[in-house]
Structure formats: structure tokens, C-alpha cells
PDB file as gemmi writes it, atoms N, CA and C in Angstrom:
CRYST1    1.000    1.000    1.000  90.00  90.00  90.00 P 1                      
ATOM      1  N   MET A   1       2.245   3.372 -29.607  1.00  0.00           N  
ATOM      2  CA  MET A   1       1.459   3.354 -27.648  1.00  0.00           C  
ATOM      3  C   MET A   1       1.297   4.285 -27.700  1.00  0.00           C  
ATOM      4  N   LYS A   2      -0.109   4.547 -27.535  1.00  0.00           N  
ATOM      5  CA  LYS A   2       0.248   6.094 -25.870  1.00  0.00           C  
ATOM      6  C   LYS A   2       0.063   5.510 -24.677  1.00  0.00           C  
ATOM      7  N   ALA A   3       0.982   6.457 -23.857  1.00  0.00           N  
ATOM      8  CA  ALA A   3       0.864   5.667 -22.590  1.00  0.00           C  
ATOM      9  C   ALA A   3      -0.627   5.481 -22.085  1.00  0.00           C  
ATOM     10  N   THR A   4      -1.195   5.173 -22.479  1.00  0.00           N  
ATOM     11  CA  THR A   4      -2.056   5.102 -21.618  1.00  0.00           C  
ATOM     12  C   THR A   4      -3.884   4.146 -22.726  1.00  0.00           C  
ATOM     13  N   GLU A   5      -2.853   3.765 -23.699  1.00  0.00           N  
ATOM     14  CA  GLU A   5      -3.206   2.610 -24.010  1.00  0.00           C  
ATOM     15  C   GLU A   5      -3.058   1.062 -23.738  1.00  0.00           C  
ATOM     16  N   THR A   6      -3.894   0.141 -24.273  1.00  0.00           N  
ATOM     17  CA  THR A   6      -3.557  -1.439 -23.526  1.00  0.00           C  
ATOM     18  C   THR A   6      -1.991  -2.332 -24.594  1.00  0.00           C  
ATOM     19  N   ALA A   7      -1.334  -2.822 -23.815  1.00  0.00           N  
ATOM     20  CA  ALA A   7      -0.200  -3.094 -25.057  1.00  0.00           C  
ATOM     21  C   ALA A   7      -1.351  -4.375 -25.082  1.00  0.00           C  
ATOM     22  N   SER A   8      -0.194  -4.991 -26.391  1.00  0.00           N  
ATOM     23  CA  SER A   8      -1.205  -6.286 -26.960  1.00  0.00           C  
ATOM     24  C   SER A   8      -0.597  -7.110 -25.624  1.00  0.00           C  
ATOM     25  N   ASP A   9      -0.262  -7.245 -24.979  1.00  0.00           N  
ATOM     26  CA  ASP A   9      -0.397  -8.521 -24.186  1.00  0.00           C  
ATOM     27  C   ASP A   9      -1.529  -8.407 -22.273  1.00  0.00           C  
ATOM     28  N   GLY A  10      -2.147  -7.210 -23.021  1.00  0.00           N  
ATOM     29  CA  GLY A  10      -2.888  -6.946 -22.322  1.00  0.00           C  
ATOM     30  C   GLY A  10      -2.366  -5.962 -21.012  1.00  0.00           C  
ATOM     31  N   VAL A  11      -1.379  -5.764 -20.850  1.00  0.00           N  
ATOM     32  CA  VAL A  11      -1.144  -4.660 -19.470  1.00  0.00           C  
ATOM     33  C   VAL A  11      -1.313  -3.393 -19.636  1.00  0.00           C  
ATOM     34  N   ARG A  12      -1.616  -2.155 -18.958  1.00  0.00           N  
ATOM     35  CA  ARG A  12      -1.683  -1.168 -19.328  1.00  0.00           C  
ATOM     36  C   ARG A  12      -0.583  -0.471 -18.850  1.00  0.00           C  
ATOM     37  N   ALA A  13       0.227   0.471 -18.933  1.00  0.00           N  
ATOM     38  CA  ALA A  13       1.246   0.846 -19.427  1.00  0.00           C  
ATOM     39  C   ALA A  13       0.113   2.485 -18.345  1.00  0.00           C  
ATOM     40  N   MET A  14       1.476   2.926 -17.698  1.00  0.00           N  
ATOM     41  CA  MET A  14       1.989   4.075 -16.567  1.00  0.00           C  
ATOM     42  C   MET A  14       1.210   5.775 -17.622  1.00  0.00           C  
ATOM     43  N   ALA A  15       0.227   6.741 -17.475  1.00  0.00           N  
ATOM     44  CA  ALA A  15       0.585   7.385 -18.126  1.00  0.00           C  
ATOM     45  C   ALA A  15       1.200   7.797 -17.503  1.00  0.00           C  
ATOM     46  N   MET A  16       1.914   8.942 -17.758  1.00  0.00           N  
ATOM     47  CA  MET A  16       3.066   9.507 -17.482  1.00  0.00           C  
ATOM     48  C   MET A  16       2.779  11.012 -18.423  1.00  0.00           C  
ATOM     49  N   THR A  17       3.572  12.151 -18.180  1.00  0.00           N  
ATOM     50  CA  THR A  17       3.102  13.561 -19.321  1.00  0.00           C  
ATOM     51  C   THR A  17       4.181  14.487 -18.753  1.00  0.00           C  
ATOM     52  N   ILE A  18       5.464  15.042 -18.711  1.00  0.00           N  
ATOM     53  CA  ILE A  18       6.383  16.371 -18.566  1.00  0.00           C  
ATOM     54  C   ILE A  18       5.661  17.201 -19.217  1.00  0.00           C  
ATOM     55  N   LYS A  19       6.252  18.687 -18.760  1.00  0.00           N  
ATOM     56  CA  LYS A  19       6.254  19.818 -19.290  1.00  0.00           C  
ATOM     57  C   LYS A  19       6.818  20.467 -18.548  1.00  0.00           C  
ATOM     58  N   VAL A  20       7.782  21.321 -19.214  1.00  0.00           N  
ATOM     59  CA  VAL A  20       9.284  21.746 -19.369  1.00  0.00           C  
ATOM     60  C   VAL A  20       8.564  23.788 -19.357  1.00  0.00           C  
ATOM     61  N   TYR A  21       9.389  23.799 -18.155  1.00  0.00           N  
ATOM     62  CA  TYR A  21       9.296  25.581 -17.392  1.00  0.00           C  
ATOM     63  C   TYR A  21      10.381  26.146 -17.287  1.00  0.00           C  
ATOM     64  N   GLU A  22      10.400  27.795 -16.736  1.00  0.00           N  
ATOM     65  CA  GLU A  22      11.059  28.171 -16.017  1.00  0.00           C  
ATOM     66  C   GLU A  22      10.571  29.194 -15.164  1.00  0.00           C  
ATOM     67  N   VAL A  23      11.496  29.613 -14.472  1.00  0.00           N  
ATOM     68  CA  VAL A  23      10.742  30.492 -13.067  1.00  0.00           C  
ATOM     69  C   VAL A  23      11.161  31.972 -13.771  1.00  0.00           C  
ATOM     70  N   ASN A  24      11.392  32.808 -13.235  1.00  0.00           N  
ATOM     71  CA  ASN A  24      12.668  33.850 -13.421  1.00  0.00           C  
ATOM     72  C   ASN A  24      12.374  34.599 -12.149  1.00  0.00           C  
ATOM     73  N   GLY A  25      13.375  35.480 -11.489  1.00  0.00           N  
ATOM     74  CA  GLY A  25      13.574  36.226  -9.645  1.00  0.00           C  
ATOM     75  C   GLY A  25      12.722  36.340  -9.389  1.00  0.00           C  
ATOM     76  N   ASP A  26      11.842  37.190  -9.968  1.00  0.00           N  
ATOM     77  CA  ASP A  26      10.305  37.252  -9.765  1.00  0.00           C  
ATOM     78  C   ASP A  26       8.879  36.273  -9.612  1.00  0.00           C  
ATOM     79  N   GLY A  27       9.678  35.128  -9.956  1.00  0.00           N  
ATOM     80  CA  GLY A  27       8.444  33.946 -10.271  1.00  0.00           C  
ATOM     81  C   GLY A  27       7.812  34.173 -11.447  1.00  0.00           C  
ATOM     82  N   VAL A  28       7.719  34.738 -12.498  1.00  0.00           N  
ATOM     83  CA  VAL A  28       7.075  34.585 -13.992  1.00  0.00           C  
ATOM     84  C   VAL A  28       7.489  33.545 -14.327  1.00  0.00           C  
ATOM     85  N   THR A  29       6.565  32.467 -14.477  1.00  0.00           N  
ATOM     86  CA  THR A  29       6.996  31.164 -15.484  1.00  0.00           C  
ATOM     87  C   THR A  29       6.597  31.422 -16.373  1.00  0.00           C  
ATOM     88  N   ARG A  30       7.529  30.534 -17.753  1.00  0.00           N  
ATOM     89  CA  ARG A  30       7.151  30.881 -19.019  1.00  0.00           C  
ATOM     90  C   ARG A  30       7.815  29.537 -19.284  1.00  0.00           C  
ATOM     91  N   VAL A  31       6.492  28.658 -20.184  1.00  0.00           N  
ATOM     92  CA  VAL A  31       6.872  27.550 -20.430  1.00  0.00           C  
ATOM     93  C   VAL A  31       7.951  27.230 -21.406  1.00  0.00           C  
ATOM     94  N   VAL A  32       8.500  26.899 -21.383  1.00  0.00           N  
ATOM     95  CA  VAL A  32       9.390  25.835 -22.424  1.00  0.00           C  
ATOM     96  C   VAL A  32       9.609  25.474 -23.362  1.00  0.00           C  
ATOM     97  N   ARG A  33       8.526  23.943 -22.832  1.00  0.00           N  
ATOM     98  CA  ARG A  33       8.654  22.659 -23.961  1.00  0.00           C  
ATOM     99  C   ARG A  33       7.241  21.903 -23.493  1.00  0.00           C  
ATOM    100  N   PRO A  34       5.500  22.311 -24.107  1.00  0.00           N  
ATOM    101  CA  PRO A  34       4.373  22.533 -23.325  1.00  0.00           C  
ATOM    102  C   PRO A  34       4.117  21.202 -22.973  1.00  0.00           C  
ATOM    103  N   GLU A  35       2.752  20.748 -22.067  1.00  0.00           N  
ATOM    104  CA  GLU A  35       2.716  19.647 -21.178  1.00  0.00           C  
ATOM    105  C   GLU A  35       2.711  18.615 -22.718  1.00  0.00           C  
ATOM    106  N   THR A  36       3.423  17.412 -22.588  1.00  0.00           N  
ATOM    107  CA  THR A  36       3.100  15.981 -23.505  1.00  0.00           C  
ATOM    108  C   THR A  36       3.454  14.436 -22.950  1.00  0.00           C  
ATOM    109  N   GLU A  37       2.657  13.598 -23.779  1.00  0.00           N  
ATOM    110  CA  GLU A  37       2.165  12.457 -22.745  1.00  0.00           C  
ATOM    111  C   GLU A  37       4.158  11.980 -22.834  1.00  0.00           C  
ATOM    112  N   VAL A  38       4.794  10.552 -22.019  1.00  0.00           N  
ATOM    113  CA  VAL A  38       5.449   9.689 -22.397  1.00  0.00           C  
ATOM    114  C   VAL A  38       5.404   8.888 -21.976  1.00  0.00           C  
ATOM    115  N   VAL A  39       6.137   7.873 -21.942  1.00  0.00           N  
ATOM    116  CA  VAL A  39       6.654   6.369 -22.413  1.00  0.00           C  
ATOM    117  C   VAL A  39       7.079   6.218 -20.934  1.00  0.00           C  
ATOM    118  N   PRO A  40       7.017   6.168 -19.740  1.00  0.00           N  
ATOM    119  CA  PRO A  40       8.810   6.263 -18.711  1.00  0.00           C  
ATOM    120  C   PRO A  40       9.828   4.735 -19.345  1.00  0.00           C  
ATOM    121  N   LEU A  41      10.300   4.943 -19.345  1.00  0.00           N  
ATOM    122  CA  LEU A  41      11.528   2.835 -19.435  1.00  0.00           C  
ATOM    123  C   LEU A  41      10.912   2.173 -17.759  1.00  0.00           C  
ATOM    124  N   GLU A  42      11.608   1.266 -17.957  1.00  0.00           N  
ATOM    125  CA  GLU A  42      11.043   0.228 -17.242  1.00  0.00           C  
ATOM    126  C   GLU A  42      12.029   0.440 -15.453  1.00  0.00           C  
ATOM    127  N   GLN A  43      12.975   0.403 -16.841  1.00  0.00           N  
ATOM    128  CA  GLN A  43      14.220   0.421 -15.666  1.00  0.00           C  
ATOM    129  C   GLN A  43      14.964   1.242 -16.588  1.00  0.00           C  
ATOM    130  N   PRO A  44      15.710   2.977 -15.764  1.00  0.00           N  
ATOM    131  CA  PRO A  44      16.407   3.598 -15.516  1.00  0.00           C  
ATOM    132  C   PRO A  44      18.130   3.420 -16.524  1.00  0.00           C  
ATOM    133  N   GLU A  45      18.631   4.073 -16.791  1.00  0.00           N  
ATOM    134  CA  GLU A  45      20.100   3.644 -17.178  1.00  0.00           C  
ATOM    135  C   GLU A  45      20.923   3.724 -15.945  1.00  0.00           C  
ATOM    136  N   ASP A  46      21.540   3.411 -15.568  1.00  0.00           N  
ATOM    137  CA  ASP A  46      22.788   3.504 -14.357  1.00  0.00           C  
ATOM    138  C   ASP A  46      23.300   4.677 -15.085  1.00  0.00           C  
ATOM    139  N   THR A  47      23.039   5.576 -15.714  1.00  0.00           N  
ATOM    140  CA  THR A  47      23.831   6.456 -15.613  1.00  0.00           C  
ATOM    141  C   THR A  47      23.627   7.834 -14.967  1.00  0.00           C  
ATOM    142  N   GLN A  48      21.255   7.418 -15.294  1.00  0.00           N  
ATOM    143  CA  GLN A  48      20.473   8.204 -14.887  1.00  0.00           C  
ATOM    144  C   GLN A  48      20.097   7.432 -13.318  1.00  0.00           C  
ATOM    145  N   ARG A  49      21.056   7.076 -12.572  1.00  0.00           N  
ATOM    146  CA  ARG A  49      20.201   6.654 -11.457  1.00  0.00           C  
ATOM    147  C   ARG A  49      20.425   7.319 -10.295  1.00  0.00           C  
ATOM    148  N   PHE A  50      20.126   7.315  -9.320  1.00  0.00           N  
ATOM    149  CA  PHE A  50      20.900   8.364  -7.585  1.00  0.00           C  
ATOM    150  C   PHE A  50      21.601   7.506  -7.258  1.00  0.00           C  
ATOM    151  N   PRO A  51      22.507   8.451  -6.877  1.00  0.00           N  
ATOM    152  CA  PRO A  51      24.183   7.657  -6.189  1.00  0.00           C  
ATOM    153  C   PRO A  51      23.138   6.531  -4.923  1.00  0.00           C  
ATOM    154  N   ALA A  52      23.599   6.140  -4.097  1.00  0.00           N  
ATOM    155  CA  ALA A  52      23.429   5.579  -2.986  1.00  0.00           C  
ATOM    156  C   ALA A  52      23.825   6.487  -1.928  1.00  0.00           C  
ATOM    157  N   CYS A  53      22.291   6.586  -0.364  1.00  0.00           N  
ATOM    158  CA  CYS A  53      22.199   7.266   0.043  1.00  0.00           C  
ATOM    159  C   CYS A  53      23.601   7.105   0.760  1.00  0.00           C  
ATOM    160  N   GLU A  54      24.570   8.112   1.115  1.00  0.00           N  
ATOM    161  CA  GLU A  54      25.440   7.905   2.415  1.00  0.00           C  
ATOM    162  C   GLU A  54      25.043   8.000   3.985  1.00  0.00           C  
ATOM    163  N   CYS A  55      24.046   8.934   3.815  1.00  0.00           N  
ATOM    164  CA  CYS A  55      24.005   9.618   5.255  1.00  0.00           C  
ATOM    165  C   CYS A  55      23.939   8.540   6.673  1.00  0.00           C  
ATOM    166  N   PRO A  56      24.155   9.016   7.439  1.00  0.00           N  
ATOM    167  CA  PRO A  56      24.598   8.147   9.145  1.00  0.00           C  
ATOM    168  C   PRO A  56      23.661   6.824   9.510  1.00  0.00           C  
ATOM    169  N   GLY A  57      22.583   6.778   8.777  1.00  0.00           N  
ATOM    170  CA  GLY A  57      21.740   6.174   8.922  1.00  0.00           C  
ATOM    171  C   GLY A  57      21.344   5.104   8.051  1.00  0.00           C  
ATOM    172  N   CYS A  58      21.756   5.630   6.931  1.00  0.00           N  
ATOM    173  CA  CYS A  58      21.213   4.578   5.785  1.00  0.00           C  
ATOM    174  C   CYS A  58      22.861   3.762   5.598  1.00  0.00           C  
ATOM    175  N   LEU A  59      23.824   3.913   5.960  1.00  0.00           N  
ATOM    176  CA  LEU A  59      25.268   3.500   6.846  1.00  0.00           C  
ATOM    177  C   LEU A  59      24.835   1.872   7.248  1.00  0.00           C  
ATOM    178  N   GLU A  60      24.402   2.820   8.953  1.00  0.00           N  
ATOM    179  CA  GLU A  60      24.739   1.883   9.550  1.00  0.00           C  
ATOM    180  C   GLU A  60      23.654   0.775   9.000  1.00  0.00           C  
ATOM    181  N   SER A  61      21.970   0.917   8.117  1.00  0.00           N  
ATOM    182  CA  SER A  61      21.413  -0.193   7.967  1.00  0.00           C  
ATOM    183  C   SER A  61      22.120  -1.270   6.475  1.00  0.00           C  
ATOM    184  N   VAL A  62      23.103  -1.233   6.869  1.00  0.00           N  
ATOM    185  CA  VAL A  62      23.794  -1.895   5.275  1.00  0.00           C  
ATOM    186  C   VAL A  62      24.706  -2.406   6.218  1.00  0.00           C  
ATOM    187  N   GLN A  63      25.347  -2.643   7.045  1.00  0.00           N  
ATOM    188  CA  GLN A  63      26.589  -3.304   7.477  1.00  0.00           C  
ATOM    189  C   GLN A  63      25.769  -3.862   8.567  1.00  0.00           C  
TER     190      GLN A  63                                                      
END                                                                             
């Protein structure tokens, strides 16, 4: 199923694209992988989640 198609349960999946490029020191870009549609995960794997914020404001709100 493409990211823009409707699933069998009638729910439309979110459309998402990704393109990989690099920028050299002069600001010139080069496409490493062209833009393509991808289907996002419903939940990221634990190893790919950002760690909890440790700034003073966030630490105070948790306590």
C-alpha cells in the first residue's frame, strides 16, 4: 500500500517523503538518494526515541 492509499479499515495512511542529500562547505547540494514515499512507523523503536529532556524547566515539571 502506498502512503497515500486508504487501508482496508478505511483509515488513510499519512503521506510522508524522504530525500537524502549532502551539502559541501561552499553550500552546494548533491542528492544522495532521490525523494521517495515512505510509510512511517506507528511507534518508533525504543532505540530511536529521543532521550528525556534534562533542562531545568522540564526537570521541575516532572517532580
